[in-house]
C-alpha positions as CSV (number, residue, x, y, z in Angstrom):
1,M,146.7,-62.5,163.6
2,K,144.2,-63.0,160.8
3,A,145.7,-60.1,158.8
4,T,148.0,-61.8,158.5
5,T,146.8,-65.2,157.4
6,S,144.8,-63.3,154.5
7,R,148.0,-61.5,153.9
8,L,149.2,-64.6,153.7
9,A,147.0,-66.5,151.4
10,L,147.3,-62.9,148.7
11,L,151.2,-64.7,148.4
12,A,150.5,-68.2,148.0
13,L,147.5,-66.8,145.7
14,A,150.2,-63.9,143.5
15,V,153.5,-66.5,143.6
16,L,150.1,-69.2,141.5
17,M,149.4,-66.8,139.4
18,L,152.7,-65.5,138.4
19,G,154.0,-69.0,138.1
20,A,150.7,-69.2,136.6
21,T,151.8,-67.1,134.0
22,T,155.6,-67.1,133.0
23,S,156.1,-71.5,133.0
24,G,156.6,-73.0,129.9
25,T,159.4,-74.7,128.8
26,V,162.6,-72.7,128.1
27,S,165.0,-72.9,125.7
28,I,168.6,-73.1,126.0
29,T,171.0,-72.3,123.6
30,M,174.8,-73.6,124.6
31,P,177.6,-71.1,123.3
32,T,180.1,-73.0,120.3
33,V,183.5,-74.2,121.9
34,T,185.8,-71.2,121.0
35,V,189.3,-72.6,122.9
36,P,190.2,-76.7,122.4
37,L,192.3,-78.7,124.7
38,K,195.4,-78.3,124.2
39,P,196.6,-81.0,122.7
40,G,199.2,-83.6,125.2
41,P,198.6,-87.1,127.3
42,G,196.0,-87.6,128.5
43,M,193.8,-84.7,126.7
44,E,190.6,-87.4,126.6
45,V,190.3,-88.1,129.8
46,V,191.0,-84.2,131.0
47,N,187.6,-83.7,128.1
48,A,185.9,-86.5,129.1
49,N,186.1,-85.4,132.5
50,C,186.3,-81.8,133.3
51,R,185.4,-80.3,130.7
52,T,181.8,-81.0,131.2
53,C,181.7,-78.3,133.7
54,H,184.9,-76.1,132.8
55,S,185.6,-75.2,129.0
56,A,189.5,-75.3,128.3
57,A,189.1,-71.3,128.1
58,Y,188.6,-71.6,132.5
59,I,191.2,-74.8,132.8
60,Y,194.0,-72.6,131.9
61,T,192.9,-69.5,133.1
62,Q,193.8,-71.0,136.2
63,P,197.1,-70.4,138.7
64,R,200.4,-72.4,137.6
65,L,199.9,-74.6,140.5
66,N,202.1,-77.3,141.6
67,R,201.4,-81.5,141.3
68,A,199.8,-81.1,144.5
69,Q,197.2,-78.8,144.2
70,W,196.8,-79.5,140.8
71,T,196.2,-83.0,142.9
72,A,194.6,-80.9,145.3
73,E,192.2,-79.1,142.8
74,V,191.1,-83.3,141.2
75,A,190.0,-84.7,144.6
76,K,187.7,-81.2,145.3
77,M,185.9,-82.1,142.2
78,K,185.9,-85.1,143.4
79,A,184.2,-84.5,146.9
80,A,182.8,-80.7,147.2
81,Y,181.4,-81.2,143.7
82,G,180.3,-85.3,142.8
83,A,182.4,-84.7,139.7
84,P,182.3,-87.6,138.2
85,I,185.6,-88.9,137.7
86,A,187.5,-93.2,138.5
87,D,190.5,-92.5,140.8
88,S,192.4,-94.3,138.2
89,D,191.3,-91.3,136.0
90,V,193.0,-88.5,138.6
91,N,196.6,-89.3,137.9
92,T,196.2,-89.4,134.3
93,I,194.5,-84.9,135.0
94,V,196.6,-84.5,137.4
95,D,199.7,-84.8,134.3
96,Y,197.7,-83.2,132.1
97,L,197.5,-80.2,134.3
98,I,201.0,-81.0,135.5
99,A,201.9,-80.1,131.4
100,Q,199.8,-77.5,130.4
101,N,199.4,-75.2,134.0
102,G,201.5,-76.7,136.5
103,K,204.2,-74.7,137.7
104,P,207.5,-74.6,136.3
């Protein structure tokens, strides 16, 4: 028991020392946007709601989905990931996604 306590104390000390030597300000440079959203009705709503987390390239590399599937994806973003999408914007987003990347 004493050996375990000593090991835990040493581990805690090592973690504190490591944190002390590596703490500080971290700077992150985000890459520039290289793929813009394609123009179309609802583009600004998608830009305001979806581009917070997703690049346009990511949006366009998704499989082509039908209306029910895109609606489910937007609902998932809201429910599972907490995307702050207003209920009034859901249809506009889905309409844009269908027009840009919907199943034929």
